[in-house]
N, C-alpha and C positions, 0 to 999 in steps of 0.2 A: 396508468403508468406509459410510460414509455419505450416502444422494444426493442430489446438488445440492439437489434441491427441500426434502431435510429439512434440509438444513445451512441453507438461506435460513430453512424455519417456526422455527429455534431462532434467527435475527438478528432475525424480527422480534420474538420471544418475548421477549428481552433487551431491548431494543427498545421495547416495549410495559410491559415491568417499570421502574416509577420507581425504585426500587433501585437500580437499575443508576447510574444517573444521578446518584445520590447523591454532592454534593461530597467527604464522607469517606473513600468508595472509591477507588480507584485511577481512574484515566482512564478515561472512556468512548470506548475503541480497542479496536477486535473484529478478528479474522485471522480472516477468511473463509478454511478453509485447503479446498484441492482439489488434487485430483494435477496436476501440471504439464499431462498429457495431456489433462484436462479446460477446459486456456483456452479453447478456442473455441465448446467450447459453456457455459460461462459467458458468455460474452458475447452470445449469442445470446440467452441469459435473461433477463437483465440488464432490457430494456425493460417485460417482463413481471411483474416483480421491482419494479422502483420503479412500475410502474402501480399493485402492488397497495399500495403505500405508499403510494401518493400518495391515494388511495381513502380509507386510512384517517388521513386529513388530515396525513401530511408533504410536508417541500420535501425532496428530493432532490440534493444538487445531484453530477455525477460529477466527479472530477480524475483525465486520464488521465496518472500519473506518467509513460509515455511524452512525453507534449505539456510536461512543466514541463523534462525534463529535455533538449529539444532547444529550446527555448526559452532556456533557460539559457548552451547548446554557442553557440549563435547569440551569444545577447548578450557572450559570451566574444570574437567576433570569432577567433578562432583555427583556425573549421574549417577554411576555403580552406588554412588553412599545414600543416596535419593533411596533409588530404591531398596536397597536394601532395608532403608526407616519407613517406607513405604506403609508396610502394615500397622506399626505402631502409633506413625505419626497424624496428627490432623490434618489435611487437603492444605489447610489455609497457611499449614510452617511450611509446607513440600513448595504450595504455587509463591511465598513470600519467599522462598529460595532463588527459585526462577525466575522469579521478577527480579530478581536484587542483581544476578549475575549478570539478565539483559540490561539490563537500567546504568550496570554499573561503568565506567568509562572505559573499558572494554569491549563496554556491549554493543549492540544491535546498531542502534546507531551508525557507531563507525566500522562500523562489518557493511553498512548503508552508504556511509559518506566514503567509503574505500571505491565501490561499486557503482556511484554514480560519478567520479571525479573529472570522468573524460566524460569527452563530447564531439563538439562539432558539429556541422550542421547537415540538418536532413538527420540527425542520430535523436532516437526516442529512449526510456525505459519505462516496459509496461511493470508494473511490484504488481506479484499474485500472489496468492496461500495467506492474505492478511488476516481472515475468519480465526488459520491456526490460532495467533498471537495471543487470543483470549484464554484465558481469564491472566495473561502474563504480562501484557505490555499496549497502554493503549494506542489508538490508535492514531489523534491528531501530533503525537509526541513524535511526531515522525516528521508530518511539515514541517513542524517548529523547530525540527533538531536541524533540517536540509536548509533554514533561509540562509539566502545569498550566496547558497553552494551549488544549484544547481548550475552542471555547465549544458545542459539539453534538457528537457520538456519530460515530465516522468508521469504519468498517467497512473494511478492506485485503483486497483477494483476494490471499490467497498461495499464490502454485500452489505447494505444498511435499508433505512429508510431515512428519508429526508422529510425536515421540517422548517418550512416557512426559506429566505434563501443561502443560510449559514448553519440551517441546525442538521445532526443529525443522528441519527441512532444505531450507532456500532451493533450487529446484528437484529435489527430491530426489539431489540427489545434492553439494551444500553439505557440511563436515562439520556434526554436530548442534550446534545450538547454545543453549543454555539462557538466553538474552539476554531473551527474550519474555518478559515481564511481564503484558500485558494477558491481555485476556477471547482463549479459543484454542475457534472453532468450528469442531466438524467434524474430520473427519482421523481420525475412528479412526471402531470400528464401536458 
């Protein structure tokens, strides 16, 4: 497997290539694939990677998917009810309730759209904390929900394993999902 720094070097190369941002190609959505066990190391390296991009003139916004998820859950007003039901309800029932709130019309995708609606030259968005979406929200829905809406490149730090050109296994244990069509970076030797 490529080292994290090698994978980030490839991200930098892709961001520096103006052809990558050509609107006639796919949206500038990149998956930075890393082993789930490397998540803490990715978090540790993020400040240095951000500083390197900023030194090159990039503006980097970091978007925590976990923070957006919790913001949406709190806005639903259902958290206290779920906590009260936790002792008696089935885990799947609670998970389904959270999933419904995140997938609804004013759910997680809407918050993400608002966060990525600004952009401009030399602007990039890093999406972190994707692992915390499990088991409530499928990551490939982010890419699908943002199609033709990106004003800046997005790099999603994806904890999982790669299988072929487009196949990914979220967290390394979900079944193979070939729904990913954006650029996959890392995850292979």
